[in-house]
Short mmCIF file of the C-alpha atoms (twelve columns), coordinates in Angstrom:
data_MODEL
# 
_entry.id   MODEL 
# 
loop_
_atom_site.group_PDB 
_atom_site.id 
_atom_site.type_symbol 
_atom_site.label_atom_id 
_atom_site.label_alt_id 
_atom_site.label_comp_id 
_atom_site.label_asym_id 
_atom_site.label_seq_id 
_atom_site.Cartn_x 
_atom_site.Cartn_y 
_atom_site.Cartn_z 
_atom_site.pdbx_PDB_model_num 
ATOM 1  C CA . UNK A 1  0.000   0.000  0.000   1 
ATOM 2  C CA . UNK A 2  1.349   3.481  -0.864  1 
ATOM 3  C CA . UNK A 3  2.599   5.750  1.871   1 
ATOM 4  C CA . UNK A 4  1.638   9.435  1.980   1 
ATOM 5  C CA . UNK A 5  3.687   11.895 3.967   1 
ATOM 6  C CA . UNK A 6  2.604   15.516 4.314   1 
ATOM 7  C CA . UNK A 7  5.176   18.048 5.466   1 
ATOM 8  C CA . UNK A 8  4.341   21.244 7.349   1 
ATOM 9  C CA . UNK A 9  0.836   20.001 8.178   1 
ATOM 10 C CA . UNK A 10 -1.016  22.680 10.183  1 
ATOM 11 C CA . UNK A 11 -1.167  21.756 13.865  1 
ATOM 12 C CA . UNK A 12 -4.760  22.933 14.309  1 
ATOM 13 C CA . UNK A 13 -5.926  20.750 11.410  1 
ATOM 14 C CA . UNK A 14 -4.004  17.768 12.780  1 
ATOM 15 C CA . UNK A 15 -5.610  18.301 16.194  1 
ATOM 16 C CA . UNK A 16 -9.073  18.458 14.637  1 
ATOM 17 C CA . UNK A 17 -8.529  15.261 12.642  1 
ATOM 18 C CA . UNK A 18 -7.170  13.608 15.768  1 
ATOM 19 C CA . UNK A 19 -10.264 14.581 17.772  1 
ATOM 20 C CA . UNK A 20 -12.641 13.397 15.054  1 
ATOM 21 C CA . UNK A 21 -10.707 10.134 14.707  1 
ATOM 22 C CA . UNK A 22 -10.987 9.515  18.426  1 
ATOM 23 C CA . UNK A 23 -14.737 10.216 18.337  1 
ATOM 24 C CA . UNK A 24 -15.157 7.828  15.388  1 
ATOM 25 C CA . UNK A 25 -12.885 5.166  16.962  1 
ATOM 26 C CA . UNK A 26 -10.428 5.380  14.080  1 
ATOM 27 C CA . UNK A 27 -6.731  5.969  13.779  1 
ATOM 28 C CA . UNK A 28 -5.611  9.328  12.424  1 
ATOM 29 C CA . UNK A 29 -4.597  7.587  9.190   1 
ATOM 30 C CA . UNK A 30 -7.999  5.930  8.812   1 
ATOM 31 C CA . UNK A 31 -9.813  9.177  9.554   1 
ATOM 32 C CA . UNK A 32 -7.701  11.091 7.058   1 
ATOM 33 C CA . UNK A 33 -8.562  8.559  4.351   1 
ATOM 34 C CA . UNK A 34 -12.276 8.816  5.172   1 
ATOM 35 C CA . UNK A 35 -12.126 12.615 5.030   1 
ATOM 36 C CA . UNK A 36 -10.251 12.635 1.730   1 
ATOM 37 C CA . UNK A 37 -12.638 10.128 0.138   1 
ATOM 38 C CA . UNK A 38 -15.628 12.172 1.302   1 
ATOM 39 C CA . UNK A 39 -14.158 15.442 0.011   1 
ATOM 40 C CA . UNK A 40 -13.277 13.936 -3.362  1 
ATOM 41 C CA . UNK A 41 -16.733 12.356 -3.700  1 
ATOM 42 C CA . UNK A 42 -18.440 15.672 -2.959  1 
ATOM 43 C CA . UNK A 43 -16.219 17.413 -5.504  1 
ATOM 44 C CA . UNK A 44 -16.987 14.767 -8.114  1 
ATOM 45 C CA . UNK A 45 -20.733 14.997 -7.427  1 
ATOM 46 C CA . UNK A 46 -20.649 18.782 -7.815  1 
ATOM 47 C CA . UNK A 47 -18.860 18.500 -11.170 1 
ATOM 48 C CA . UNK A 48 -21.420 15.951 -12.377 1 
ATOM 49 C CA . UNK A 49 -24.317 18.123 -11.208 1 
ATOM 50 C CA . UNK A 50 -22.828 21.190 -12.914 1 
ATOM 51 C CA . UNK A 51 -22.365 19.206 -16.141 1 
ATOM 52 C CA . UNK A 52 -26.002 18.074 -15.999 1 
ATOM 53 C CA . UNK A 53 -27.244 21.639 -15.492 1 
ATOM 54 C CA . UNK A 54 -25.227 22.917 -18.462 1 
ATOM 55 C CA . UNK A 55 -26.524 20.053 -20.618 1 
ATOM 56 C CA . UNK A 56 -30.093 20.926 -19.610 1 
ATOM 57 C CA . UNK A 57 -29.474 24.565 -20.527 1 
ATOM 58 C CA . UNK A 58 -28.025 23.530 -23.891 1 
ATOM 59 C CA . UNK A 59 -31.100 21.366 -24.534 1 
ATOM 60 C CA . UNK A 60 -33.454 24.329 -24.066 1 
ATOM 61 C CA . UNK A 61 -32.594 25.575 -27.578 1 
ATOM 62 C CA . UNK A 62 -33.492 29.125 -26.638 1 
ATOM 63 C CA . UNK A 63 -33.811 31.597 -29.481 1 
ATOM 64 C CA . UNK A 64 -33.344 35.353 -29.593 1 
ATOM 65 C CA . UNK A 65 -31.220 35.440 -26.443 1 
ATOM 66 C CA . UNK A 66 -29.927 38.892 -27.477 1 
ATOM 67 C CA . UNK A 67 -33.244 40.346 -26.276 1 
ATOM 68 C CA . UNK A 68 -32.638 39.077 -22.726 1 
ATOM 69 C CA . UNK A 69 -32.078 41.806 -20.149 1 
ATOM 70 C CA . UNK A 70 -28.537 42.576 -19.039 1 
ATOM 71 C CA . UNK A 71 -27.824 40.594 -15.834 1 
ATOM 72 C CA . UNK A 72 -25.680 43.413 -14.435 1 
ATOM 73 C CA . UNK A 73 -28.520 45.904 -14.936 1 
ATOM 74 C CA . UNK A 74 -31.001 43.551 -13.263 1 
ATOM 75 C CA . UNK A 75 -28.628 43.208 -10.311 1 
ATOM 76 C CA . UNK A 76 -28.308 46.995 -10.035 1 
ATOM 77 C CA . UNK A 77 -32.074 47.384 -10.138 1 
ATOM 78 C CA . UNK A 78 -32.479 44.712 -7.482  1 
ATOM 79 C CA . UNK A 79 -30.090 46.631 -5.269  1 
ATOM 80 C CA . UNK A 80 -31.883 49.902 -5.923  1 
ATOM 81 C CA . UNK A 81 -28.844 51.270 -7.740  1 
ATOM 82 C CA . UNK A 82 -30.138 52.121 -11.222 1 
ATOM 83 C CA . UNK A 83 -27.316 54.336 -12.484 1 
ATOM 84 C CA . UNK A 84 -24.867 52.771 -14.915 1 
ATOM 85 C CA . UNK A 85 -21.256 52.228 -13.994 1 
# 
């Protein structure tokens, strides 16, 4: 099994992982693996969700999008700031 060594690991982060590992009855190594797997899964799920949303937008086949209002102007109006910048 590969070995991973991290230099200059922040002490506060190490302490937090250590506390969580103790609560979960895991070693620090086991807890670190669980945390990394979870973080990578969440990241992967977000990318997949974003891809799906963009595909759905592409499938709308919207026409005449040049007549859509300017998003920056809508934001200004929503903030009550109607002068142009």
